[in-house]
C-alpha positions in Angstrom: -16.8 -7.1 -28.9 -19.0 -4.3 -27.8 -18.1 -0.9 -25.8 -19.4 -1.0 -22.1 -17.6 2.1 -21.0 -18.2 5.4 -21.4 -16.4 8.5 -21.3 -17.1 8.7 -17.5 -15.8 5.5 -17.0 -13.1 6.1 -18.9 -12.3 8.8 -17.1 -12.6 7.6 -13.9 -10.6 4.2 -14.2 -7.8 6.5 -15.4 -7.9 9.2 -12.7 -7.8 6.1 -10.2 -4.5 4.8 -11.9 -2.8 8.0 -11.8 -4.0 8.8 -8.3 -3.0 5.6 -7.0 0.2 5.2 -8.5 1.0 8.4 -9.7 0.6 10.4 -7.0 0.2 8.5 -3.9 3.4 6.5 -4.3 6.1 7.5 -6.9 6.5 11.4 -5.4 7.7 10.0 -1.9 9.8 7.3 -3.7 11.2 10.0 -5.9 11.8 12.7 -2.8 13.4 9.9 -1.1 16.0 8.9 -3.7 16.8 12.5 -5.0 17.0 14.3 -1.5 16.1 17.0 0.2 16.3 19.8 -2.5 14.4 17.3 -4.7 10.7 19.8 -5.7 12.0 20.7 -8.9 13.0 17.8 -10.2 9.9 16.0 -9.3 7.4 18.6 -11.3 9.9 18.6 -13.8 10.3 15.2 -14.3 6.0 15.1 -14.4 5.9 18.0 -16.9 8.5 15.5 -19.5 6.6 12.6 -18.5 2.8 14.9 -19.4 4.9 15.5 -22.9 6.6 12.1 -23.5 3.1 10.5 -23.0 0.5 13.2 -24.7 1.7 11.6 -28.5 0.2 8.3 -27.3 -2.2 9.4 -25.9 -3.7 11.6 -29.0 -2.9 8.3 -31.3 -4.8 6.0 -28.9 -7.9 8.6 -28.9 -7.9 8.6 -32.7 -7.5 4.5 -32.7 -10.3 4.2 -30.7 -12.5 6.2 -32.6 -11.4 4.4 -35.7 -12.0 1.2 -34.2 -14.6 1.7 -31.9 -14.5 -2.0 -30.1 -13.6 -2.8 -26.6 -10.3 -4.1 -25.9 -7.7 -0.9 -26.5 -4.3 -1.6 -27.6 -4.3 -5.8 -27.9 -7.5 -5.0 -30.9 -5.3 -2.2 -32.3 -2.1 -4.3 -32.3 -4.0 -7.2 -33.6 -5.9 -5.6 -36.2 -3.0 -3.8 -38.0 -0.4 -7.0 -37.5 -2.3 -9.9 -37.2 -2.8 -12.5 -34.4 0.7 -13.6 -33.8 1.8 -10.2 -33.2 -1.4 -9.2 -31.5 -0.9 -12.4 -28.9 2.5 -11.5 -27.7 1.4 -7.5 -27.5 -1.2 -9.0 -25.6 1.0 -10.9 -23.0 2.9 -7.5 -22.8 0.5 -5.7 -22.2 -0.7 -8.5 -19.4 2.6 -8.4 -18.1 3.0 -4.6 -17.8 -0.7 -4.7 -15.8 1.6 -7.2 -13.2 4.0 -4.7 -12.9 1.7 -1.7 -12.3 -0.3 -3.8 -10.0 3.0 -4.9 -8.0 3.8 -1.1 -7.7 0.6 -0.1 -6.4 0.5 -3.0 -3.9 4.2 -2.3 -2.7 2.5 1.2 -2.0 -0.1 0.1 0.0 1.9 -1.6 2.3 4.1 1.0 3.0 1.0 3.4 3.2 -0.2 0.4 5.8 2.7 0.2 7.7 2.7 4.0 8.6 -1.2 4.2 9.0 -0.9 0.8 11.5 2.4 2.3 13.4 0.5 5.7 13.9 -2.4 4.1 15.1 -0.9 1.8 17.2 -2.9 -1.3 15.3 -1.9 -4.9 15.3 -2.5 -5.4 11.5 -0.2 -7.2 9.0 0.0 -5.0 6.6 1.0 -7.5 4.2 -2.0 -9.7 5.1 -4.1 -6.5 4.3 -2.6 -5.8 1.2 -2.8 -9.5 -0.3 -6.6 -9.0 1.1 -7.1 -5.6 -0.9 -5.5 -7.6 -4.1 -8.0 -10.3 -4.1 -10.6 -8.1 -3.5 -9.9 -6.2 -6.6 -9.2 -9.3 -8.4 -12.7 -10.5 -7.1 -14.0 -6.7 -8.9 -12.2 -6.9 -11.8 -13.4 -10.6 -13.0 -17.1 -8.8 -12.5 -16.4 -6.5 -15.4 -15.6 -3.0 -16.4 -18.7 -1.8 -15.0 -18.5 -2.7 -11.6 -15.1 -1.2 -11.2 -16.4 2.1 -12.4 -19.4 2.1 -9.9 -17.1 1.0 -7.3 -14.0 3.6 -8.0 -16.3 6.3 -8.8 -17.0 7.3 -5.2 -13.6 6.3 -3.9 -11.9 8.9 -6.5 -14.2 11.7 -5.5 -13.6 11.2 -2.3 -9.7 10.9 -2.9 -10.2 14.1 -5.0 -12.2 16.3 -2.2 -10.0 15.2 0.2 -6.8 16.1 -1.2 -8.5 19.7 -2.3 -9.6 20.1 1.0 -6.0 19.0 2.4 -4.5 21.5 0.0 -6.4 24.5 0.7 -6.0 23.4 4.5 -2.5 23.7 4.3 -2.4 26.8 2.1 -4.5 28.9 4.5 -2.4 27.9 7.7 0.7 29.3 6.3 2.5 26.6 7.1 3.0 25.5 3.6 6.5 25.2 2.1 5.7 25.2 -1.8 9.5 24.6 -2.4 9.5 21.1 -0.7 7.8 18.2 -2.6 
């Protein structure tokens, strides 16, 4: 199986996953759970998560250079432990991706409730979320190169908007950096 995605594609897809769930959904859930004095705990949780993930990321990078084929974790496990363990791990990875997608959809649905209420629009947020899910499935079926092509402008605009929003809040003098 030949690789079809380069470094820029991997970065775009990784950034979209991190921005989607890790930045737009998780901090608000953590802040709600931890209460008003959660800022230090949330930042510490992200730092600890990064230190835990770093060895795995370095190992994956080494494996990717040793086995330059498409397939990721499944290929590494299947080649190391055989097809039976590879199949079991492949099913586990699939379940993991399903849970990540469900988490992202829950976050999207919550955002849709806020947006529709703020704009006084009569839309069923659940229908919109399921429509987005259908669109994402279709894009994934088309292949990883299409995903990169579609996600590049989305990730770029999200990063630009986050930077503009951050600068605007910092320059306004209204920023309370002790709050999440």
